[in-house]
N, CA, C and O atoms as CSV, one atom per row, in Angstrom:
chain,resi,resn,atom,element,x,y,z
A,1,MET,N,N,-11.399,12.671,25.323
A,1,MET,CA,C,-12.263,12.253,24.242
A,1,MET,C,C,-11.499,11.261,23.374
A,1,MET,O,O,-10.492,11.628,22.769
A,2,SER,N,N,-11.939,10.057,23.303
A,2,SER,CA,C,-11.287,9.025,22.510
A,2,SER,C,C,-12.087,8.786,21.238
A,2,SER,O,O,-13.199,8.259,21.274
A,3,SER,N,N,-11.504,9.183,20.120
A,3,SER,CA,C,-12.207,9.053,18.851
A,3,SER,C,C,-11.471,8.082,17.950
A,3,SER,O,O,-10.255,8.179,17.784
A,4,GLU,N,N,-12.188,7.166,17.380
A,4,GLU,CA,C,-11.619,6.195,16.456
A,4,GLU,C,C,-11.902,6.586,15.014
A,4,GLU,O,O,-11.722,5.775,14.106
A,5,GLU,N,N,-12.337,7.808,14.797
A,5,GLU,CA,C,-12.736,8.258,13.481
A,5,GLU,C,C,-11.517,8.533,12.605
A,5,GLU,O,O,-10.532,9.114,13.062
A,6,ASN,N,N,-11.591,8.117,11.361
A,6,ASN,CA,C,-10.542,8.391,10.394
A,6,ASN,C,C,-10.945,9.575,9.534
A,6,ASN,O,O,-12.126,9.895,9.401
A,7,TRP,N,N,-9.938,10.221,8.950
A,7,TRP,CA,C,-10.145,11.401,8.112
A,7,TRP,C,C,-9.601,11.139,6.717
A,7,TRP,O,O,-8.623,10.410,6.550
A,8,TYR,N,N,-10.232,11.732,5.727
A,8,TYR,CA,C,-9.844,11.556,4.328
A,8,TYR,C,C,-9.777,12.917,3.647
A,8,TYR,O,O,-10.414,13.879,4.078
A,9,ILE,N,N,-8.987,12.977,2.570
A,9,ILE,CA,C,-8.939,14.153,1.716
A,9,ILE,C,C,-9.577,13.749,0.401
A,9,ILE,O,O,-9.174,12.757,-0.207
A,10,VAL,N,N,-10.567,14.506,-0.040
A,10,VAL,CA,C,-11.280,14.199,-1.274
A,10,VAL,C,C,-11.160,15.397,-2.206
A,10,VAL,O,O,-11.456,16.527,-1.818
A,11,LYS,N,N,-10.724,15.144,-3.440
A,11,LYS,CA,C,-10.599,16.202,-4.437
A,11,LYS,C,C,-11.957,16.442,-5.071
A,11,LYS,O,O,-12.584,15.518,-5.590
A,12,GLN,N,N,-12.411,17.700,-5.023
A,12,GLN,CA,C,-13.699,18.097,-5.579
A,12,GLN,C,C,-13.574,18.396,-7.067
A,12,GLN,O,O,-12.462,18.497,-7.585
A,13,GLU,N,N,-14.692,18.538,-7.754
A,13,GLU,CA,C,-14.690,18.898,-9.176
A,13,GLU,C,C,-14.023,20.250,-9.405
A,13,GLU,O,O,-13.466,20.493,-10.476
A,14,SER,N,N,-14.075,21.133,-8.405
A,14,SER,CA,C,-13.466,22.456,-8.498
A,14,SER,C,C,-11.948,22.402,-8.303
A,14,SER,O,O,-11.284,23.439,-8.306
A,15,GLN,N,N,-11.402,21.201,-8.134
A,15,GLN,CA,C,-9.983,20.951,-7.894
A,15,GLN,C,C,-9.546,21.279,-6.472
A,15,GLN,O,O,-8.365,21.144,-6.153
A,16,GLU,N,N,-10.471,21.707,-5.602
A,16,GLU,CA,C,-10.155,21.928,-4.204
A,16,GLU,C,C,-10.204,20.594,-3.475
A,16,GLU,O,O,-10.987,19.714,-3.830
A,17,CYS,N,N,-9.374,20.449,-2.466
A,17,CYS,CA,C,-9.375,19.230,-1.666
A,17,CYS,C,C,-10.064,19.512,-0.333
A,17,CYS,O,O,-9.721,20.453,0.383
A,18,LYS,N,N,-11.027,18.685,-0.030
A,18,LYS,CA,C,-11.837,18.850,1.174
A,18,LYS,C,C,-11.479,17.747,2.160
A,18,LYS,O,O,-11.311,16.591,1.773
A,19,ILE,N,N,-11.364,18.104,3.427
A,19,ILE,CA,C,-11.092,17.122,4.474
A,19,ILE,C,C,-12.439,16.700,5.053
A,19,ILE,O,O,-13.226,17.529,5.510
A,20,VAL,N,N,-12.686,15.389,5.021
A,20,VAL,CA,C,-13.954,14.864,5.509
A,20,VAL,C,C,-13.709,13.705,6.460
A,20,VAL,O,O,-12.688,13.023,6.377
A,21,SER,N,N,-14.651,13.491,7.360
A,21,SER,CA,C,-14.568,12.350,8.258
A,21,SER,C,C,-14.993,11.084,7.506
A,21,SER,O,O,-15.579,11.156,6.426
A,22,GLU,N,N,-14.694,9.958,8.083
A,22,GLU,CA,C,-15.063,8.691,7.458
A,22,GLU,C,C,-16.576,8.594,7.272
A,22,GLU,O,O,-17.041,8.074,6.257
A,23,GLN,N,N,-17.343,9.087,8.237
A,23,GLN,CA,C,-18.805,9.057,8.141
A,23,GLN,C,C,-19.289,9.921,6.982
A,23,GLN,O,O,-20.176,9.515,6.231
A,24,GLU,N,N,-18.709,11.115,6.834
A,24,GLU,CA,C,-19.103,12.001,5.732
A,24,GLU,C,C,-18.745,11.375,4.387
A,24,GLU,O,O,-19.511,11.470,3.428
A,25,LEU,N,N,-17.580,10.735,4.321
A,25,LEU,CA,C,-17.147,10.101,3.080
A,25,LEU,C,C,-18.096,8.976,2.687
A,25,LEU,O,O,-18.486,8.869,1.524
A,26,GLU,N,N,-18.468,8.136,3.649
A,26,GLU,CA,C,-19.387,7.033,3.361
A,26,GLU,C,C,-20.748,7.558,2.915
A,26,GLU,O,O,-21.367,6.998,2.010
A,27,ALA,N,N,-21.215,8.635,3.551
A,27,ALA,CA,C,-22.513,9.202,3.186
A,27,ALA,C,C,-22.471,9.787,1.776
A,27,ALA,O,O,-23.402,9.588,0.996
A,28,SER,N,N,-21.405,10.502,1.445
A,28,SER,CA,C,-21.316,11.103,0.105
A,28,SER,C,C,-21.070,10.048,-0.958
A,28,SER,O,O,-21.558,10.182,-2.079
A,29,THR,N,N,-20.325,9.004,-0.632
A,29,THR,CA,C,-20.065,7.932,-1.589
A,29,THR,C,C,-21.354,7.190,-1.906
A,29,THR,O,O,-21.591,6.823,-3.057
A,30,ALA,N,N,-22.187,6.967,-0.901
A,30,ALA,CA,C,-23.454,6.272,-1.120
A,30,ALA,C,C,-24.374,7.086,-2.020
A,30,ALA,O,O,-25.015,6.529,-2.911
A,31,SER,N,N,-24.448,8.389,-1.802
A,31,SER,CA,C,-25.335,9.220,-2.625
A,31,SER,C,C,-24.742,9.452,-4.012
A,31,SER,O,O,-25.487,9.508,-4.991
A,32,ASP,N,N,-23.426,9.588,-4.120
A,32,ASP,CA,C,-22.784,9.815,-5.416
A,32,ASP,C,C,-22.805,8.581,-6.300
A,32,ASP,O,O,-22.863,8.702,-7.524
A,33,SER,N,N,-22.758,7.406,-5.711
A,33,SER,CA,C,-22.713,6.187,-6.513
A,33,SER,C,C,-24.002,5.982,-7.307
A,33,SER,O,O,-24.010,5.274,-8.315
A,34,GLU,N,N,-25.077,6.595,-6.856
A,34,GLU,CA,C,-26.342,6.477,-7.577
A,34,GLU,C,C,-26.377,7.376,-8.805
A,34,GLU,O,O,-27.072,7.076,-9.776
A,35,THR,N,N,-25.623,8.487,-8.766
A,35,THR,CA,C,-25.699,9.465,-9.850
A,35,THR,C,C,-24.451,9.528,-10.723
A,35,THR,O,O,-24.543,9.924,-11.885
A,36,ALA,N,N,-23.306,9.155,-10.205
A,36,ALA,CA,C,-22.053,9.300,-10.952
A,36,ALA,C,C,-21.725,8.046,-11.755
A,36,ALA,O,O,-22.083,6.927,-11.388
A,37,SER,N,N,-21.036,8.277,-12.857
A,37,SER,CA,C,-20.575,7.134,-13.641
A,37,SER,C,C,-19.265,6.639,-13.051
A,37,SER,O,O,-18.603,7.393,-12.338
A,38,PRO,N,N,-18.864,5.394,-13.322
A,38,PRO,CA,C,-17.653,4.839,-12.728
A,38,PRO,C,C,-16.380,5.606,-13.092
A,38,PRO,O,O,-15.398,5.544,-12.352
A,39,THR,N,N,-16.377,6.320,-14.205
A,39,THR,CA,C,-15.185,7.050,-14.614
A,39,THR,C,C,-15.030,8.373,-13.875
A,39,THR,O,O,-13.987,9.015,-13.994
A,40,GLU,N,N,-16.031,8.797,-13.118
A,40,GLU,CA,C,-15.993,10.067,-12.407
A,40,GLU,C,C,-15.606,9.912,-10.940
A,40,GLU,O,O,-16.055,10.692,-10.101
A,41,VAL,N,N,-14.791,8.930,-10.624
A,41,VAL,CA,C,-14.392,8.703,-9.247
A,41,VAL,C,C,-13.404,9.796,-8.834
A,41,VAL,O,O,-12.365,9.958,-9.474
A,42,PRO,N,N,-13.715,10.548,-7.773
A,42,PRO,CA,C,-12.803,11.613,-7.362
A,42,PRO,C,C,-11.538,11.048,-6.726
A,42,PRO,O,O,-11.553,9.941,-6.187
A,43,SER,N,N,-10.450,11.799,-6.787
A,43,SER,CA,C,-9.222,11.399,-6.112
A,43,SER,C,C,-9.424,11.543,-4.620
A,43,SER,O,O,-10.062,12.487,-4.156
A,44,GLN,N,N,-8.879,10.606,-3.875
A,44,GLN,CA,C,-8.954,10.720,-2.428
A,44,GLN,C,C,-7.696,10.131,-1.812
A,44,GLN,O,O,-7.059,9.241,-2.375
A,45,TRP,N,N,-7.358,10.652,-0.640
A,45,TRP,CA,C,-6.193,10.198,0.095
A,45,TRP,C,C,-6.628,9.907,1.515
A,45,TRP,O,O,-7.495,10.593,2.057
A,46,GLY,N,N,-6.034,8.899,2.118
A,46,GLY,CA,C,-6.361,8.566,3.505
A,46,GLY,C,C,-6.478,7.081,3.671
A,46,GLY,O,O,-6.267,6.353,2.701
A,47,PRO,N,N,-6.791,6.606,4.804
A,47,PRO,CA,C,-7.252,7.337,5.987
A,47,PRO,C,C,-6.096,7.918,6.801
A,47,PRO,O,O,-4.970,7.421,6.769
A,48,PHE,N,N,-6.413,8.978,7.525
A,48,PHE,CA,C,-5.496,9.605,8.469
A,48,PHE,C,C,-6.117,9.478,9.849
A,48,PHE,O,O,-7.332,9.601,9.999
A,49,GLU,N,N,-5.278,9.229,10.870
A,49,GLU,CA,C,-5.787,9.013,12.221
A,49,GLU,C,C,-6.340,10.284,12.860
A,49,GLU,O,O,-7.272,10.229,13.663
A,50,THR,N,N,-5.757,11.436,12.497
A,50,THR,CA,C,-6.233,12.694,13.077
A,50,THR,C,C,-6.517,13.701,11.974
A,50,THR,O,O,-6.000,13.596,10.862
A,51,GLN,N,N,-7.338,14.664,12.302
A,51,GLN,CA,C,-7.648,15.721,11.354
A,51,GLN,C,C,-6.391,16.547,11.058
A,51,GLN,O,O,-6.221,17.040,9.943
A,52,GLU,N,N,-5.520,16.698,12.046
A,52,GLU,CA,C,-4.284,17.452,11.862
A,52,GLU,C,C,-3.382,16.789,10.817
A,52,GLU,O,O,-2.753,17.485,10.020
A,53,GLN,N,N,-3.311,15.454,10.810
A,53,GLN,CA,C,-2.524,14.746,9.801
A,53,GLN,C,C,-3.099,14.979,8.407
A,53,GLN,O,O,-2.356,15.153,7.441
A,54,ALA,N,N,-4.413,14.982,8.313
A,54,ALA,CA,C,-5.073,15.224,7.022
A,54,ALA,C,C,-4.799,16.649,6.539
A,54,ALA,O,O,-4.583,16.871,5.348
A,55,ILE,N,N,-4.807,17.602,7.451
A,55,ILE,CA,C,-4.515,18.990,7.082
A,55,ILE,C,C,-3.083,19.108,6.562
A,55,ILE,O,O,-2.841,19.771,5.554
A,56,ALA,N,N,-2.146,18.473,7.239
A,56,ALA,CA,C,-0.747,18.524,6.810
A,56,ALA,C,C,-0.580,17.903,5.426
A,56,ALA,O,O,0.157,18.438,4.597
A,57,LYS,N,N,-1.242,16.799,5.168
A,57,LYS,CA,C,-1.167,16.152,3.860
A,57,LYS,C,C,-1.794,17.047,2.786
A,57,LYS,O,O,-1.262,17.158,1.681
A,58,ARG,N,N,-2.915,17.678,3.108
A,58,ARG,CA,C,-3.570,18.572,2.153
A,58,ARG,C,C,-2.657,19.732,1.768
A,58,ARG,O,O,-2.616,20.127,0.603
A,59,ILE,N,N,-1.936,20.273,2.721
A,59,ILE,CA,C,-0.975,21.341,2.428
A,59,ILE,C,C,0.078,20.838,1.446
A,59,ILE,O,O,0.453,21.545,0.511
A,60,GLY,N,N,0.549,19.619,1.662
A,60,GLY,CA,C,1.518,19.027,0.744
A,60,GLY,C,C,0.952,18.828,-0.649
A,60,GLY,O,O,1.649,19.050,-1.639
A,61,LEU,N,N,-0.300,18.415,-0.738
A,61,LEU,CA,C,-0.953,18.223,-2.039
A,61,LEU,C,C,-1.122,19.553,-2.767
A,61,LEU,O,O,-0.975,19.620,-3.988
A,62,ILE,N,N,-1.429,20.608,-2.021
A,62,ILE,CA,C,-1.549,21.935,-2.627
A,62,ILE,C,C,-0.196,22.386,-3.156
A,62,ILE,O,O,-0.097,22.895,-4.272
A,63,ARG,N,N,0.843,22.199,-2.352
A,63,ARG,CA,C,2.189,22.600,-2.779
A,63,ARG,C,C,2.667,21.803,-3.992
A,63,ARG,O,O,3.410,22.316,-4.828
A,64,ALA,N,N,2.230,20.538,-4.079
A,64,ALA,CA,C,2.627,19.684,-5.214
A,64,ALA,C,C,1.786,19.944,-6.451
A,64,ALA,O,O,2.051,19.373,-7.509
A,65,GLY,N,N,0.772,20.799,-6.334
A,65,GLY,CA,C,-0.075,21.133,-7.470
A,65,GLY,C,C,-1.179,20.135,-7.751
A,65,GLY,O,O,-1.799,20.178,-8.814
A,66,LYS,N,N,-1.433,19.237,-6.811
A,66,LYS,CA,C,-2.498,18.245,-7.006
A,66,LYS,C,C,-3.860,18.765,-6.570
A,66,LYS,O,O,-4.888,18.202,-6.946
A,67,CYS,N,N,-3.875,19.834,-5.781
A,67,CYS,CA,C,-5.122,20.441,-5.293
A,67,CYS,C,C,-4.978,21.955,-5.342
A,67,CYS,O,O,-3.871,22.494,-5.317
A,68,GLN,N,N,-6.119,22.626,-5.414
A,68,GLN,CA,C,-6.153,24.080,-5.338
A,68,GLN,C,C,-6.502,24.468,-3.899
A,68,GLN,O,O,-7.296,23.783,-3.254
A,69,PRO,N,N,-5.924,25.553,-3.392
A,69,PRO,CA,C,-6.296,25.986,-2.052
A,69,PRO,C,C,-7.734,26.494,-2.021
A,69,PRO,O,O,-8.220,27.047,-3.007
A,70,ALA,N,N,-8.402,26.312,-0.911
A,70,ALA,CA,C,-9.778,26.804,-0.759
A,70,ALA,C,C,-9.752,28.321,-0.648
A,70,ALA,O,O,-8.879,28.900,-0.001
A,71,ILE,N,N,-10.716,28.944,-1.286
A,71,ILE,CA,C,-10.768,30.412,-1.278
A,71,ILE,C,C,-11.717,30.884,-0.221
A,71,ILE,O,O,-11.903,32.089,-0.052
């Protein structure tokens, strides 16, 4: 399976970091841009070539205190 999809980490309002695909990010950005003000831009990191790389980065962000672990 050859996938060219990139992965991103997006910080939610709850301070949890969610791993999303590029398609999910574009879809949420399009819907959020209609309702959110420019100052409410969430933190995001990426792109990462694999989901595993994004998971490893998210663990680092949690350890650094930039994100809360998902419950």
